[in-house]
C-alpha positions as semicolon CSV with decimal commas, in nm:
position;residue;x (nm);y (nm);z (nm)
1;M;10,948;9,796;9,567
2;A;10,658;9,876;9,798
3;R;10,580;10,231;9,903
4;M;10,702;10,244;10,262
5;I;10,586;10,482;10,534
6;P;10,810;10,610;10,678
7;P;11,021;10,583;10,362
8;M;11,372;10,596;10,514
9;G;11,335;10,311;10,761
10;P;11,113;10,193;11,046
11;R;10,993;10,422;11,321
12;E;11,133;10,380;11,670
13;F;11,096;10,021;11,786
14;V;11,223;9,780;12,051
15;A;11,525;9,597;11,910
16;S;11,406;9,259;12,035
17;S;11,085;9,291;11,831
18;R;11,281;9,254;11,504
19;E;11,040;9,493;11,338
20;N;11,331;9,624;11,132
21;L;11,362;9,282;10,966
22;I;10,991;9,275;10,890
23;Y;11,010;9,631;10,755
24;D;11,292;9,531;10,521
25;A;11,105;9,218;10,412
26;L;10,783;9,404;10,335
27;S;10,974;9,667;10,139
28;T;11,044;9,396;9,876
29;L;10,674;9,370;9,790
30;P;10,576;9,502;9,444
31;D;10,515;9,872;9,395
32;D;10,135;9,838;9,408
33;F;10,165;9,771;9,784
34;L;10,164;10,039;10,054
35;V;10,320;9,946;10,390
36;I;10,285;10,157;10,704
37;H;10,502;10,081;11,006
38;S;10,361;10,164;11,348
39;C;10,023;10,285;11,226
40;T;9,857;10,479;11,508
41;I;9,484;10,556;11,504
42;V;9,346;10,815;11,747
43;S;8,979;10,871;11,822
44;T;8,802;11,126;12,042
45;A;8,450;11,002;11,974
46;D;8,195;11,066;12,250
47;G;8,449;11,275;12,440
48;E;8,674;10,972;12,505
49;Y;9,038;10,958;12,392
50;R;9,143;10,626;12,241
51;E;9,475;10,537;12,078
52;N;9,553;10,212;11,899
53;E;9,868;10,109;11,716
54;G;9,920;9,842;11,453
55;D;10,275;9,717;11,401
56;F;10,229;9,702;11,023
57;V;9,939;9,787;10,793
58;V;9,963;9,665;10,433
59;F;9,736;9,798;10,158
60;N;9,685;9,681;9,802
61;P;9,408;9,824;9,577
62;E;9,306;9,476;9,454
63;L;9,351;9,286;9,781
64;G;9,248;9,533;10,053
65;I;9,406;9,599;10,394
66;L;9,608;9,362;10,611
67;C;9,692;9,445;10,974
68;I;9,999;9,259;11,101
69;E;10,097;9,213;11,464
70;A;10,465;9,123;11,514
71;K;10,576;8,895;11,798
72;A;10,945;8,802;11,812
73;G;11,114;8,558;12,047
74;Q;10,966;8,264;12,232
75;V;10,589;8,255;12,277
76;S;10,347;8,007;12,427
77;C;9,973;7,959;12,462
78;K;9,814;7,765;12,746
79;D;9,450;7,754;12,853
80;G;9,374;8,022;12,599
81;C;9,633;8,264;12,742
82;W;9,935;8,379;12,542
83;H;10,269;8,433;12,717
84;Y;10,613;8,566;12,631
85;G;10,918;8,348;12,682
86;D;10,979;8,499;13,026
87;G;10,631;8,399;13,140
88;R;10,464;8,738;13,114
89;E;10,109;8,728;12,984
90;M;10,046;8,917;12,662
91;S;9,802;9,205;12,666
92;K;9,465;9,207;12,493
93;S;9,434;8,826;12,492
94;G;9,731;8,762;12,265
95;P;9,866;8,864;11,925
96;Y;9,573;8,756;11,708
97;A;9,330;8,948;11,928
98;Q;9,563;9,249;11,912
99;A;9,567;9,232;11,533
100;R;9,187;9,207;11,523
101;H;9,165;9,509;11,751
102;I;9,344;9,734;11,502
103;V;9,118;9,590;11,230
104;H;8,814;9,707;11,426
105;R;8,967;10,053;11,468
106;I;9,028;10,083;11,094
107;L;8,672;9,968;11,026
108;G;8,554;10,232;11,271
109;R;8,758;10,497;11,092
110;F;8,576;10,421;10,768
111;G;8,250;10,478;10,954
112;E;8,367;10,798;11,122
113;L;8,460;10,938;10,781
114;G;8,131;10,835;10,620
115;L;8,302;10,588;10,385
116;G;8,074;10,290;10,435
117;K;8,027;10,246;10,059
118;V;8,403;10,234;10,006
119;L;8,439;9,979;10,286
120;A;8,193;9,750;10,107
121;S;8,465;9,702;9,844
122;C;8,767;9,685;10,076
123;K;8,861;9,376;10,275
124;V;9,028;9,437;10,611
125;L;9,209;9,129;10,740
126;H;9,461;9,051;11,012
127;A;9,770;8,834;11,057
128;V;10,048;8,766;11,308
129;W;10,417;8,747;11,220
130;F;10,653;8,541;11,437
131;P;10,993;8,637;11,285
132;S;11,188;8,416;11,526
133;L;11,004;8,090;11,455
134;P;11,050;7,874;11,143
135;N;10,740;7,800;10,940
136;R;10,765;7,425;10,994
137;A;10,732;7,479;11,370
138;L;10,439;7,718;11,324
139;R;10,264;7,475;11,089
140;S;10,271;7,196;11,349
141;L;10,110;7,396;11,630
142;D;9,764;7,329;11,769
143;Y;9,621;7,677;11,738
144;P;9,354;7,810;11,974
145;P;9,012;7,886;11,821
146;D;9,096;8,252;11,752
147;A;9,416;8,173;11,555
148;S;9,523;7,986;11,242
149;F;9,838;7,902;11,050
150;D;9,664;8,049;10,746
151;L;9,691;8,389;10,920
152;T;10,049;8,342;11,035
153;L;10,390;8,439;10,895
154;G;10,721;8,307;11,022
155;L;11,097;8,322;10,988
156;D;11,096;8,177;10,637
157;D;10,869;8,456;10,510
158;L;11,133;8,719;10,587
159;S;11,319;8,617;10,271
160;D;11,012;8,635;10,046
161;P;10,692;8,760;10,211
162;E;10,485;8,814;9,894
163;P;10,339;8,461;9,855
164;K;10,207;8,445;10,213
165;I;10,094;8,808;10,213
166;R;9,896;8,749;9,894
167;S;9,758;8,421;10,030
168;I;9,622;8,590;10,343
169;M;9,489;8,894;10,160
170;S;9,314;8,670;9,906
171;I;9,093;8,515;10,176
172;E;8,732;8,594;10,093
173;V;8,528;8,817;10,322
174;S;8,153;8,779;10,283
175;A;8,067;9,145;10,343
176;V;8,294;9,263;10,060
177;T;8,128;9,245;9,720
178;D;8,392;9,381;9,481
179;S;8,745;9,517;9,453
180;L;8,823;9,886;9,491
181;S;8,802;10,124;9,200
182;D;9,101;10,351;9,138
183;A;8,915;10,645;9,292
184;D;8,814;10,446;9,601
185;A;9,169;10,313;9,642
186;R;9,297;10,671;9,650
187;T;9,031;10,754;9,907
188;V;9,146;10,469;10,132
189;V;9,504;10,597;10,121
190;D;9,432;10,970;10,136
191;K;9,148;10,965;10,390
192;V;9,179;10,650;10,601
193;L;9,540;10,529;10,620
194;C;9,775;10,822;10,560
195;P;9,614;11,159;10,489
196;E;9,844;11,430;10,364
197;F;9,802;11,804;10,398
198;S;9,994;12,128;10,385
199;I;9,877;12,431;10,583
200;V;9,977;12,762;10,420
201;P;9,909;13,101;10,587
202;T;9,677;13,318;10,377
203;K;9,769;13,661;10,247
204;R;9,527;13,808;10,501
205;L;9,723;13,667;10,795
206;R;9,891;14,000;10,881
207;Y;9,559;14,183;10,871
208;D;9,389;13,912;11,079
209;L;9,661;13,935;11,344
210;N;9,626;14,315;11,347
211;D;9,249;14,280;11,390
212;I;9,302;14,048;11,689
213;A;9,553;14,290;11,845
214;F;9,318;14,584;11,786
215;A;9,026;14,399;11,944
216;R;9,238;14,324;12,249
217;L;9,340;14,689;12,270
218;L;8,980;14,806;12,258
219;D;8,890;14,556;12,528
220;S;9,175;14,683;12,745
221;Q;9,064;15,044;12,694
222;A;8,706;14,951;12,783
223;R;8,822;14,799;13,111
224;V;9,015;15,119;13,192
225;L;8,711;15,338;13,120
226;N;8,490;15,118;13,336
227;Y;8,747;15,151;13,614
228;L;8,764;15,529;13,580
229;A;8,389;15,563;13,609
230;F;8,416;15,479;13,978
231;Q;8,729;15,683;14,062
232;R;8,759;16,050;14,165
233;S;9,115;16,067;14,023
234;A;9,352;15,833;13,841
235;A;9,704;15,834;13,695
236;I;9,751;15,663;13,360
237;N;10,104;15,569;13,245
238;G;10,183;15,557;12,879
239;A;10,369;15,761;12,626
240;A;10,275;16,059;12,840
241;L;10,151;16,097;13,196
242;L;9,805;16,237;13,232
243;V;9,641;16,321;13,563
244;M;9,271;16,377;13,541
245;D;8,986;16,446;13,776
246;V;8,689;16,229;13,741
247;V;8,373;16,403;13,847
248;P;8,101;16,152;13,929
249;S;7,766;16,211;13,777
250;L;7,507;16,352;14,014
251;G;7,227;16,211;13,804
C-alpha cells in the first residue's frame, strides 16, 4: 500500500470532483510510492506571494514525480479552450496546462532549495485524470497539441491505476540522466515534497522570556525618567505613592 498524505483520507474536496475515488485508487499502489493529496506550494520570492495547488502528487524513487490534475464530469475542448459540462471555461488554459503549472512550481522549489543536482536525477511529469470517462472514450479523442492520451487516466484506471501510472512515469525526460540514489530520494521527500519538523522550546526559554520582560521594564523606566526631567513635580503610582519635587538644573 502506498504511503498516503494525509494518511487517514483525502483533505477537504468538492464532492463532484471524485477526488476521494482517486485517493482510494492511488492508495493501492505499492509501498514504494508516496502520494500527496492537495499538495500546496507557497512562494514569497521577490516579495510576491504565490500559491499553487496540485490535486495529487505521486513520487517513486526510481520513477520520479508525477503531478496529476483531476477533472470529473463532462468536459469539452473547442478551439483550444477547455470547458466544463455547464459551459464554463476552465482556468489556466485547461487541465493539462494546470498540471504543467504545478510541475513548474515543483521544479522551481528544487531551485529555491539549491537542489539542482538532485533534480538532474529526478523526472517531474504531469498527467490528467478524468474519473468519469471510460478509457475507450478517452482513447478516441482528438487531443489538442498540449495534451495526449499517453498522459491521461480514466474511469477504468480507478480499479487498477498502477499500470498507467508506471507507464506515464516511465516516459523519458532528456534532462534527467539517472535515477535517484537513496539519499537523494530522501532529500526529495524531506526537503521538497513534505518536510517534517518538530519545534521544541529550549531549557533557556524561561530565562529568555524574563530577559525580554526585564528589557521592557528598563525601557519603561527610562521613559519615565525622561518625562520627569522636564517636570517640576510628579506623582508616581505603584506599590507605594511617592511625591517628589523635581528641581531643574540651572546649568
